[in-house]
N, C-alpha and C positions, 0 to 999 in steps of 0.2 A: 444614239441620237444626239444632236448637238445644235446649238443656236449660232455657232460661228463656223462656217463651212464653205467648201467649194464643191461644185458639182463634180462627179467622178469624171475622169478623162473620157472624152468621146461623147459625153451626154449633151443633149440639147437643153441648154439651161432655161429656155423659154417653153419647153414642152411639158405637158402634164405627165407625171410619172405613171407608168402602167400599173394596173391592178385588176384583180378579178373578184367581182362580188361573190361569186360562187365559192372560190377558194377562201376568201375572207370569212365567209359564214362557216365553212367547214373547219377552218383553223380556230375560230372562236369556240366551237364546240369542243375541239381538242384541248384548247387552253383551259376551259372550265374543268374538264376532267383532270388535267394535269395539276391544276391548283388544288382541286379537291383531294388529290392523292398526297400532295406535298405540304399542305397547310392544315392547321386545325380548323380555321374558318377564314373566309374573306368577309370583312365587315365594313360598312359605311357608317361613319359617325352620324348619328341622328341630327346633330346640329349643323351638319355640313353635307346635306343631300344635294344632288345636282338640280338646280333650278332649270325649268324648260327654257332653252335658249330661243331667241327670236329667229326668224328666217334670216338666211344669209350666212356667210362663212364664219367659222368658229375656230379659235386657237385655244387649245388646252395646254397651259404652261405647268409642267410637272417638275418636282424635285427629282433627283436621280440617285437614290440610295443603293440600287441593286441591279443585278442581271435580270431580275424578274420584271423590271419596269415595262418593257414592251408587251409582255404577255398580260400584265395587269391592265395596260391600256386597251388591248384587244378585247378583253372581257368587259371593261367598263364601256366600251363603245356600244354594247348591247343595251345601255340605258337610253340611247338616243334613237330617234326615228329611223326606220330601216332604209329610208331613201338617202340617208347621209353617206358620204363617201370619205373614208378615212385615209390619211397619209401621214408619214413621219420621215424626217431625215435621219440617217444613220451613217456612222463612219464607214467610208468605202472599204477599208481593210476588214472591218468586221462583217460587212455585208457580203464580201467575197467568200466568206466561209459558210454563209447561209443564203445562197442565191434564191432559194424558194421564197424568201421574205419579200422579194421584189413584187410578187403577186399579191402581197398584202398592202401595196401602196407605199412601201418603204423604199426610199431612193438613196443611192450612195452619194457621199460627200467626202471631201478631204478637209482636214482640219488645219487651222493655224495661220492663215495668211490674210492680208487685207483683200487681195483679189478673191480669196475664198469667201470672205464675208459678202462681197458684192454678188458672187454667184449664188450664194445661199438665198439672198433676197430675191433674185430673179426667179429661181426655181420655186420657192415658196409663193412668190407672187402669182405664178402660173396656177398653183393649187388654189389660192384664195380668190382668183378671178371667177371661180365657179361657186354659186351660192350654196350648193349642197355640201361643200367641202368642210372637213374637220382636220386641222393640222395639229398633231401632237408633238410638243417640243419639250425636251429636257434641257432647259436653258442654261443650267450650270455647266454643261459641256463635258462633264466627267463624273465618275462615281463620287458621291459626297455623303458623308454620314448625315442622317436627317436632323441631328441635334447641333450641327455646326452653325454658328451665328457669327456675323450677319450672313444672310443668304445673298450670294453674289452670282450674277449671270455673266455670260459672254456677251459681246457687243451686238451680235447678229439680230437678236430679237428687237432691240431698240431701233436699229436701222429699218427692219421690216415694218414695224408699227408706224414709224415716221413716214414711210412711203405708202401706207395703206389707208383705206377708208371703208366705212360702212361694214365693219365686222365686230365680233364680240370675242372677248378673252375671258376664260375662266381658269382660276388657279386650282391646282390639284396637289394636295399633300399626301404622301405615301410613307408608311412605315411597315417594317416586318419584325415586330418584337416577339420575344418569347414571353408567354405568360406562365400558366401552371401546367400546361400539357407538354408532351414530348415534341410536338411540332409547333412551329411559330404561327402567329396570327398575321394576316394580311389586312392592314388597316388603311382606309382612305378617307379623305375629307375634301369636298369641293368648297371653293369660296364663292362669294357673290359674283354675278356676271359683271363684266367691265365693258361698256360700250366704247367703241372707237369710231367716232364719226369722221372727222377730218384729222388723220394722223399727223399731218404737218403742223397742227396747232401746238404740238409739243416737240421738243428736240428729242433726238434718239437717246441722249443721256437721261432726260427726264422720264422717258418711257421706261427705260431700264430700271431706274430707281423706283418708279411707281409699281412695276411688276414684281420687283424683288420684295418690296414692302408688303404687297398683297399676298404673295405666297408665304412669306415669313409669318404673317398673322395666322394663316391656316396651319402651318407647320407647328407653331407654338400651341395652338388649340388641340391639334391632334396629339402632340406629345403629352400634354396634360391628361387627355383622355386615356392614352396608352398607359401612363404611369398609374392611373387609378385602377386599371385592370377590371373594369366593370362591364361585363358583356351587355348588360341592359342599356348601356349608353349607345349601342350600335345596332344597326339593322344587319342581319346576316344575308349577304348576297349569295354566298356559296357555303354550304355546310361541308366541312372537310373531314379529315380523319381524326378520330378521337381515341384516347387511351394510349397507354405506353406500349402495349403489344408484348409478344413473347411470353415467357414464363410468368412475368409479373401479372399480366392480365388473366392468365389461366388461374393463378392463385386467387386473385380477386373474385373471379367468377365462381370458383368453388366455394369460397368463403360466403359469398352472397347466397348461394344455393343452400348451404348449411344453415344459415340464419333465416332462410325463408324470405329473402329480399330480392327485389329486381336488380339485376346487374346493370350498372350504368358505366359505360366505358369512359365517358368524358372525365378526365382527371380534374378539370376545373370544378365540376360539381362535387367530386369526392373531396377535393381540397377545401372547398367552402364549408362542407359539412364538418370536416375534421376541425377546422379553425373555430367553429362555434361551440364545440363541446366544452363543458366546464372542466 
C-alpha cells in the first residue's frame, strides 16, 4: 500500500474498487487464525484504543514496518461497525501476485510519478465519496523500521486531504517486537481522531506535516510501551501461541508435574517468576 501512486493500467480511476463483503469477512476470520498461529499475542495499547469515529468516510494512516501490515489492518477492521466498507491501495506489481486481494477492496497502483499521484487522488476520492468507506493507507510508501525518526510520508496523502472534505483521519502505530516468548508480539496503538472539514483550508504540505507529526506521537508512545514489556498495559485482541515448543516444553511440563504444579506454557509468565526469585 502506498500514498503516492497511479492507478493500474486499464483501471477506471474514478470507479469504486471492487470488493466482496462475504469474502472480506471470511478472510478476516482466516487472518485472525493466521495471526494466532504466528504471534504470541495481538495487543492494543490501553492508552491508544480506537475512539468511535463519527459517521462519514474515514482514513486510517498507518506506519509500514512489515509484510504483516495488510493482515493486521484486516483484523483491526473488525473493531468498526459491520456496515463499514474497507479499501486500500497496493503496489500493482505486488497485487499481481495476489489477485484474490482485489476482492478485499485492495486496488492496484503504480508508484513514483507525478501523474501517478494525481491518479491516486482520483481513485481514493471515489472511495471517500461514500460515507461508509474506510481507506487504509501506509503513507510512508515503503517498508520502514518503526523506530526511524522523523516519520516521513509520500506526497499523495497531503494532496488527497487538500482535495477532500467532511472526513476523519485516525493515526495507527504498529510494531512487531519480540519480548520473552519464542514468537513476536503484534502491538498497535490508535491516535486521536482528526476531523477534516474543508481540506482546502490547509496546503497539501501542511497536511502531510500534520499527519506525520500525529503518527510519530503514537509511534513514540507505542515504542515506549513496547520497551517496558508490560502485558498489563495492553488489551489482548487475539491470544496467540505460547511457549517455546519441542523438547524444551516437554521438559518443562514434566518438571511441573514432578513438582505438583500447573504447567504454564507462556514463557513470559515463567520469565517473570524466575526474575523475582531471590
